[in-house]
C-alpha positions in Angstrom: -0.4 9.5 21.9 -2.5 6.6 20.8 -0.9 4.3 18.2 -3.4 1.5 18.2 -4.7 2.8 14.9 -1.5 1.9 13.2 -2.0 -1.8 13.8 -5.6 -1.8 12.5 -6.7 -3.1 9.1 -7.9 0.3 8.0 -4.5 1.9 8.5 -3.0 -0.9 6.4 -5.5 -0.2 3.7 -4.8 3.5 3.9 -1.0 3.2 3.6 -1.0 0.5 0.9 -3.9 1.4 -1.4 -5.5 4.8 -0.8 -2.4 6.9 -0.2 -0.5 5.7 -3.3 -3.7 6.2 -5.4 -3.9 9.8 -4.2 -0.2 10.3 -4.9 -0.7 8.8 -8.4 -3.5 11.1 -9.1 -1.5 14.1 -8.0 1.5 13.0 -10.0 -0.7 12.6 -13.1 -2.3 16.1 -12.7 1.1 17.8 -12.2 2.8 16.0 -15.1 5.3 14.2 -12.9 8.3 12.3 -14.2 7.5 8.8 -15.5 9.9 7.4 -12.9 7.8 8.7 -10.1 4.6 7.2 -11.6 6.3 3.9 -12.1 7.6 4.0 -8.5 4.1 4.6 -7.2 2.7 1.7 -9.3 5.4 -0.6 -8.0 4.4 0.5 -4.4 0.8 -0.4 -5.1 1.7 -3.7 -6.8 4.1 -4.8 -4.0 1.6 -3.9 -1.3 -1.2 -5.9 -3.0 1.2 -8.9 -3.3 2.0 -8.7 0.4 -1.6 -8.3 1.5 -2.9 -11.2 -0.5 0.1 -13.5 0.0 -1.1 -16.7 1.8 0.0 -17.1 5.3 1.8 -20.2 6.3 0.4 -21.2 9.6 1.2 -24.6 11.1 -1.3 -26.4 13.1 -0.2 -28.3 16.2 -1.7 -31.8 16.4 
């Protein structure tokens, strides 16, 4: 089983942005509970914060 795909940038984009948006659309169509919709929005927001958080990389002199 090849798992190199899970470390790629496209997999990260799929899990953090595309999958929650699909779930959000399905929840909206099926008249889901507001708690589920808020949980999906928090998932998207926290994923965006983690992706765009600056990395602290030290440079060795």
